[in-house]
DRENZASE-558601 format. One record per residue (C-alpha): residue number from 1; residue in three letters; z, x, y. Coordinates in nm, 2 decimals. Layout:
! residues N
(rec NUM 'ALA' (Z X Y))
...
! end
This chain:
! residues 280
(rec 1 'MET' (-2.24 -1.02 1.57))
(rec 2 'ARG' (-2.25 -0.72 1.39))
(rec 3 'GLN' (-2.41 -0.46 1.61))
(rec 4 'VAL' (-2.42 -0.06 1.63))
(rec 5 'THR' (-2.74 0.00 1.91))
(rec 6 'THR' (-2.67 0.37 1.98))
(rec 7 'ARG' (-2.84 0.63 1.68))
(rec 8 'HIS' (-2.56 0.92 1.76))
(rec 9 'SER' (-2.28 0.94 1.68))
(rec 10 'ARG' (-2.00 1.16 1.58))
(rec 11 'ILE' (-1.76 0.98 1.40))
(rec 12 'ASN' (-1.85 0.79 1.07))
(rec 13 'PRO' (-1.68 0.54 0.90))
(rec 14 'ASN' (-1.62 0.71 0.60))
(rec 15 'PHE' (-1.26 0.89 0.79))
(rec 16 'SER' (-1.19 0.53 0.81))
(rec 17 'LEU' (-1.23 0.47 0.50))
(rec 18 'LEU' (-1.07 0.80 0.30))
(rec 19 'ASN' (-0.85 1.08 0.23))
(rec 20 'HIS' (-0.77 1.35 0.46))
(rec 21 'ARG' (-0.90 1.68 0.24))
(rec 22 'VAL' (-1.24 1.80 0.45))
(rec 23 'GLY' (-1.42 1.92 0.14))
(rec 24 'THR' (-1.49 1.48 0.13))
(rec 25 'PHE' (-1.65 1.50 0.52))
(rec 26 'GLU' (-1.82 1.82 0.53))
(rec 27 'LYS' (-2.11 1.74 0.40))
(rec 28 'ARG' (-2.07 1.40 0.61))
(rec 29 'SER' (-2.02 1.54 0.94))
(rec 30 'PRO' (-2.02 1.87 0.94))
(rec 31 'ASP' (-1.77 1.87 1.22))
(rec 32 'TYR' (-1.50 1.80 1.04))
(rec 33 'ALA' (-1.39 2.15 0.95))
(rec 34 'ASN' (-1.35 2.26 1.32))
(rec 35 'ASP' (-1.04 2.05 1.34))
(rec 36 'ALA' (-0.90 2.09 0.97))
(rec 37 'GLU' (-0.57 2.26 0.96))
(rec 38 'ASP' (-0.62 2.39 0.62))
(rec 39 'GLY' (-0.89 2.23 0.48))
(rec 40 'ILE' (-0.70 1.90 0.64))
(rec 41 'LEU' (-0.78 1.68 0.84))
(rec 42 'ALA' (-0.42 1.56 1.02))
(rec 43 'GLY' (-0.59 1.27 1.24))
(rec 44 'ALA' (-0.81 1.06 0.90))
(rec 45 'TYR' (-0.73 0.66 0.91))
(rec 46 'GLY' (-0.74 0.67 0.51))
(rec 47 'PRO' (-0.43 0.81 0.44))
(rec 48 'ARG' (-0.25 0.62 0.72))
(rec 49 'ILE' (-0.38 0.27 0.62))
(rec 50 'HIS' (-0.36 0.35 0.23))
(rec 51 'ALA' (-0.03 0.56 0.26))
(rec 52 'MET' (0.15 0.56 0.60))
(rec 53 'ARG' (0.45 0.85 0.51))
(rec 54 'GLY' (0.32 0.92 0.15))
(rec 55 'SER' (0.31 0.55 0.09))
(rec 56 'ILE' (0.34 0.31 0.32))
(rec 57 'ASN' (0.03 -0.01 0.24))
(rec 58 'GLN' (0.00 -0.15 0.55))
(rec 59 'LEU' (-0.30 -0.31 0.46))
(rec 60 'GLU' (-0.13 -0.44 0.19))
(rec 61 'ASN' (0.13 -0.51 0.33))
(rec 62 'VAL' (0.00 -0.67 0.61))
(rec 63 'THR' (-0.21 -0.92 0.39))
(rec 64 'ARG' (0.10 -1.02 0.24))
(rec 65 'LEU' (0.26 -1.09 0.58))
(rec 66 'LEU' (-0.02 -1.29 0.69))
(rec 67 'LYS' (0.00 -1.55 0.35))
(rec 68 'GLU' (0.30 -1.58 0.40))
(rec 69 'LYS' (0.37 -1.72 0.71))
(rec 70 'SER' (0.05 -1.69 0.89))
(rec 71 'THR' (0.12 -1.74 1.25))
(rec 72 'SER' (0.31 -1.42 1.23))
(rec 73 'LYS' (0.26 -1.18 1.50))
(rec 74 'ARG' (0.37 -0.86 1.31))
(rec 75 'ALA' (0.12 -0.83 1.16))
(rec 76 'VAL' (0.01 -0.43 1.32))
(rec 77 'ILE' (-0.11 -0.13 1.12))
(rec 78 'GLN' (-0.01 0.17 1.32))
(rec 79 'LEU' (-0.23 0.42 1.37))
(rec 80 'TYR' (-0.07 0.70 1.56))
(rec 81 'ASP' (0.23 0.82 1.49))
(rec 82 'ALA' (0.50 0.96 1.73))
(rec 83 'ALA' (0.48 1.31 1.48))
(rec 84 'ASP' (0.16 1.39 1.56))
(rec 85 'ILE' (0.30 1.46 1.92))
(rec 86 'ALA' (0.55 1.70 1.81))
(rec 87 'VAL' (0.30 1.94 1.74))
(rec 88 'HIS' (-0.07 2.05 1.86))
(rec 89 'HIS' (-0.29 1.92 1.57))
(rec 90 'GLU' (-0.70 1.98 1.62))
(rec 91 'GLU' (-0.77 1.56 1.61))
(rec 92 'ILE' (-0.54 1.29 1.56))
(rec 93 'PRO' (-0.63 0.94 1.56))
(rec 94 'CYS' (-0.76 0.83 1.95))
(rec 95 'THR' (-0.69 0.49 1.82))
(rec 96 'THR' (-0.32 0.35 1.82))
(rec 97 'ALA' (-0.30 0.01 1.63))
(rec 98 'LEU' (-0.50 -0.29 1.50))
(rec 99 'GLN' (-0.33 -0.67 1.53))
(rec 100 'PHE' (-0.50 -0.96 1.34))
(rec 101 'LEU' (-0.42 -1.26 1.47))
(rec 102 'ALA' (-0.48 -1.60 1.26))
(rec 103 'ARG' (-0.50 -1.92 1.46))
(rec 104 'ASP' (-0.67 -2.24 1.39))
(rec 105 'GLY' (-0.88 -2.09 1.07))
(rec 106 'ARG' (-0.97 -1.77 1.23))
(rec 107 'LEU' (-0.87 -1.39 1.23))
(rec 108 'HIS' (-0.85 -1.22 1.57))
(rec 109 'MET' (-0.79 -0.86 1.59))
(rec 110 'SER' (-0.76 -0.65 1.87))
(rec 111 'THR' (-0.77 -0.27 1.89))
(rec 112 'THR' (-0.63 -0.03 2.13))
(rec 113 'MET' (-0.69 0.33 2.18))
(rec 114 'ARG' (-0.55 0.62 2.36))
(rec 115 'SER' (-0.91 0.77 2.41))
(rec 116 'ASN' (-1.25 0.65 2.36))
(rec 117 'ASP' (-1.63 0.79 2.39))
(rec 118 'ALA' (-1.76 0.53 2.53))
(rec 119 'TYR' (-2.16 0.63 2.43))
(rec 120 'LYS' (-2.12 0.84 2.06))
(rec 121 'GLY' (-1.71 0.65 1.93))
(rec 122 'LEU' (-1.72 0.28 2.14))
(rec 123 'PRO' (-2.04 0.19 1.94))
(rec 124 'HIS' (-1.87 0.29 1.59))
(rec 125 'ASP' (-1.55 0.11 1.70))
(rec 126 'VAL' (-1.67 -0.19 1.69))
(rec 127 'PHE' (-1.89 -0.19 1.43))
(rec 128 'CYS' (-1.65 -0.04 1.15))
(rec 129 'PHE' (-1.31 -0.23 1.33))
(rec 130 'THR' (-1.48 -0.57 1.34))
(rec 131 'MET' (-1.62 -0.49 1.01))
(rec 132 'LEU' (-1.25 -0.43 0.88))
(rec 133 'GLN' (-1.19 -0.78 1.06))
(rec 134 'GLU' (-1.46 -1.01 0.90))
(rec 135 'MET' (-1.29 -0.84 0.51))
(rec 136 'MET' (-1.01 -0.93 0.59))
(rec 137 'ALA' (-1.08 -1.32 0.71))
(rec 138 'THR' (-1.29 -1.31 0.33))
(rec 139 'ARG' (-0.93 -1.19 0.20))
(rec 140 'LEU' (-0.74 -1.48 0.34))
(rec 141 'ASP' (-1.00 -1.69 0.32))
(rec 142 'LEU' (-1.06 -1.77 0.73))
(rec 143 'ASP' (-1.38 -1.71 0.97))
(rec 144 'PRO' (-1.39 -1.42 1.22))
(rec 145 'GLY' (-1.22 -1.51 1.45))
(rec 146 'ASP' (-1.23 -1.35 1.86))
(rec 147 'TYR' (-1.26 -0.92 1.88))
(rec 148 'ILE' (-1.08 -0.78 2.16))
(rec 149 'HIS' (-1.08 -0.37 2.25))
(rec 150 'PHE' (-0.88 -0.24 2.45))
(rec 151 'ALA' (-0.94 0.19 2.54))
(rec 152 'THR' (-0.68 0.33 2.81))
(rec 153 'SER' (-0.93 0.68 2.89))
(rec 154 'MET' (-1.35 0.50 2.82))
(rec 155 'HIS' (-1.57 0.83 2.91))
(rec 156 'VAL' (-1.81 0.99 2.85))
(rec 157 'TYR' (-1.93 1.37 2.80))
(rec 158 'ASP' (-2.11 1.61 3.02))
(rec 159 'SER' (-2.34 1.68 2.74))
(rec 160 'SER' (-2.37 1.32 2.62))
(rec 161 'VAL' (-2.51 1.28 2.93))
(rec 162 'GLU' (-2.90 1.28 2.91))
(rec 163 'ALA' (-2.95 1.12 2.60))
(rec 164 'MET' (-2.73 0.83 2.75))
(rec 165 'ARG' (-3.00 0.84 2.99))
(rec 166 'HIS' (-3.31 0.88 2.74))
(rec 167 'TYR' (-3.16 0.53 2.55))
(rec 168 'VAL' (-3.09 0.37 2.90))
(rec 169 'ASN' (-3.44 0.41 2.99))
(rec 170 'GLU' (-3.58 0.27 2.66))
(rec 171 'GLY' (-3.52 -0.03 2.85))
(rec 172 'HIS' (-3.37 -0.39 2.71))
(rec 173 'GLN' (-3.22 -0.34 2.29))
(rec 174 'LYS' (-3.33 -0.64 2.03))
(rec 175 'THR' (-2.97 -0.80 1.96))
(rec 176 'VAL' (-3.06 -0.82 1.57))
(rec 177 'GLN' (-2.71 -1.00 1.42))
(rec 178 'MET' (-2.60 -0.90 1.09))
(rec 179 'PRO' (-2.62 -1.16 0.78))
(rec 180 'PRO' (-2.24 -1.31 0.68))
(rec 181 'MET' (-2.04 -1.18 0.45))
(rec 182 'PRO' (-1.99 -1.34 0.10))
(rec 183 'SER' (-1.66 -1.54 0.07))
(rec 184 'GLY' (-1.37 -1.41 -0.18))
(rec 185 'ASP' (-1.17 -1.06 -0.20))
(rec 186 'ALA' (-1.42 -0.82 0.06))
(rec 187 'PHE' (-1.17 -0.54 -0.08))
(rec 188 'SER' (-1.29 -0.53 -0.39))
(rec 189 'ILE' (-1.59 -0.38 -0.36))
(rec 190 'THR' (-1.49 -0.03 -0.22))
(rec 191 'ALA' (-1.46 0.16 -0.48))
(rec 192 'ALA' (-1.83 0.12 -0.59))
(rec 193 'LEU' (-1.92 0.11 -0.25))
(rec 194 'LEU' (-1.75 0.44 -0.26))
(rec 195 'GLN' (-1.90 0.56 -0.60))
(rec 196 'ALA' (-2.22 0.51 -0.47))
(rec 197 'GLU' (-2.20 0.63 -0.18))
(rec 198 'GLY' (-2.08 1.00 -0.36))
(rec 199 'GLU' (-2.34 1.01 -0.61))
(rec 200 'ILE' (-2.60 0.92 -0.32))
(rec 201 'ARG' (-2.47 1.23 -0.16))
(rec 202 'ALA' (-2.50 1.39 -0.47))
(rec 203 'GLY' (-2.83 1.36 -0.46))
(rec 204 'LYS' (-2.90 1.15 -0.72))
(rec 205 'LYS' (-3.08 0.84 -0.75))
(rec 206 'ILE' (-2.92 0.49 -0.78))
(rec 207 'ARG' (-2.99 0.13 -0.81))
(rec 208 'ALA' (-2.76 -0.05 -0.63))
(rec 209 'ALA' (-2.73 -0.39 -0.78))
(rec 210 'ASP' (-2.60 -0.10 -1.07))
(rec 211 'PHE' (-2.33 -0.14 -0.87))
(rec 212 'THR' (-2.35 -0.50 -0.74))
(rec 213 'SER' (-2.48 -0.84 -0.80))
(rec 214 'GLU' (-2.43 -0.97 -0.43))
(rec 215 'PRO' (-2.67 -0.89 -0.22))
(rec 216 'TYR' (-2.47 -0.82 0.06))
(rec 217 'TRP' (-2.30 -0.56 -0.08))
(rec 218 'ALA' (-2.62 -0.44 -0.24))
(rec 219 'ASP' (-2.79 -0.42 0.06))
(rec 220 'ILE' (-2.51 -0.22 0.19))
(rec 221 'ILE' (-2.57 0.02 -0.11))
(rec 222 'ARG' (-2.94 0.05 0.01))
(rec 223 'LEU' (-2.88 0.13 0.39))
(rec 224 'LEU' (-2.61 0.41 0.25))
(rec 225 'GLN' (-2.92 0.56 0.06))
(rec 226 'VAL' (-3.16 0.57 0.38))
(rec 227 'PHE' (-2.88 0.67 0.61))
(rec 228 'TRP' (-2.90 0.99 0.35))
(rec 229 'ALA' (-3.22 1.02 0.27))
(rec 230 'THR' (-3.32 1.03 0.65))
(rec 231 'LYS' (-3.03 1.32 0.75))
(rec 232 'ARG' (-3.20 1.52 0.64))
(rec 233 'GLN' (-3.46 1.76 0.65))
(rec 234 'ASP' (-3.41 1.83 0.29))
(rec 235 'ALA' (-3.21 1.52 0.22))
(rec 236 'PRO' (-3.33 1.36 -0.12))
(rec 237 'GLY' (-3.44 1.03 -0.17))
(rec 238 'PHE' (-3.72 1.02 0.14))
(rec 239 'GLU' (-4.04 0.98 -0.09))
(rec 240 'ASP' (-3.84 0.66 -0.23))
(rec 241 'LEU' (-3.82 0.48 0.10))
(rec 242 'ASP' (-4.07 0.25 0.04))
(rec 243 'GLU' (-4.00 0.14 -0.25))
(rec 244 'LEU' (-3.61 0.07 -0.15))
(rec 245 'LYS' (-3.79 -0.10 0.18))
(rec 246 'ALA' (-3.94 -0.36 -0.05))
(rec 247 'GLU' (-3.55 -0.42 -0.26))
(rec 248 'PHE' (-3.34 -0.48 0.06))
(rec 249 'TYR' (-3.27 -0.91 -0.04))
(rec 250 'ASP' (-3.25 -0.95 0.40))
(rec 251 'GLU' (-3.54 -0.90 0.61))
(rec 252 'VAL' (-3.28 -0.77 0.88))
(rec 253 'TYR' (-3.21 -0.38 0.73))
(rec 254 'ARG' (-3.59 -0.35 0.70))
(rec 255 'THR' (-3.60 -0.33 1.03))
(rec 256 'TYR' (-3.37 -0.03 1.04))
(rec 257 'LEU' (-3.50 0.19 0.71))
(rec 258 'LYS' (-3.84 0.16 0.94))
(rec 259 'ARG' (-3.66 0.34 1.26))
(rec 260 'ARG' (-3.45 0.55 1.07))
(rec 261 'LEU' (-3.79 0.68 0.85))
(rec 262 'ARG' (-3.96 0.70 1.23))
(rec 263 'THR' (-3.69 0.92 1.42))
(rec 264 'ARG' (-3.69 1.13 1.10))
(rec 265 'LEU' (-4.05 1.16 1.11))
(rec 266 'LEU' (-4.04 1.24 1.49))
(rec 267 'ARG' (-3.83 1.48 1.43))
(rec 268 'ASP' (-3.97 1.67 1.17))
(rec 269 'ALA' (-4.32 1.70 1.34))
(rec 270 'LYS' (-4.10 1.87 1.66))
(rec 271 'ILE' (-3.92 2.08 1.43))
(rec 272 'ASN' (-4.30 2.21 1.31))
(rec 273 'GLY' (-4.43 2.24 1.63))
(rec 274 'GLY' (-4.64 1.90 1.60))
(rec 275 'SER' (-4.64 1.56 1.70))
(rec 276 'LEU' (-4.63 1.23 1.56))
(rec 277 'ASN' (-4.97 0.95 1.79))
(rec 278 'VAL' (-4.69 0.61 1.83))
(rec 279 'ALA' (-4.96 0.42 1.59))
(rec 280 'ASP' (-4.83 0.63 1.28))
! end
């Protein structure tokens, strides 16, 4: 089961997938500009996963290892590097390693972290890493297994306390399960997802069905459309949300759209000095 309950996250999933040049991230999360050194994010996960030390593709190595010897205990992706503390960097990975373990037809995954923000980071981390776990499981033709998350320092910051109290005071949070990922190599769709996200972020109007015929992944693209249409007051695509709502294949995502829409309307009303009735 995969679920994110907090509405606030400084970290963006793209941090795990894309390159280390800050221009790639500035619109997604302007805070990254403060962590950049000469336009480079030293702690970006993408290059470390796909090109550690310039050439080691850890994801492909782990895939090959588990295909050759499914019982291997060496299927580890290293994110933290000894060089990270040889000199000072503004941003280094909070995650130290990801390990995959195939047993009895299931793919288990454990994550170790040196540091974890329980409010802003943990919901994002668990979501993204279990998404990676399920993608690896489909690639290896296994079922998703257990997920274990270990953090040496689990903490929150003073700046988050008010938002945390507000969240707790909201009361019960409904647990909603995402639909299962379709079989096959899930990583074969990543190029299309990245292309779609880039066009959405650039303000282009797209149709998810033009990028993939698989309903599961088309809905993921529609989620990106909802995210960008409700992220900023001047975001493009806001007027298309009713149309987009009808396109979702799975009902669970329509709930997400309604929540994001309401959050934006409440925010806009506050900015404009007005209010929004709960029945609106």
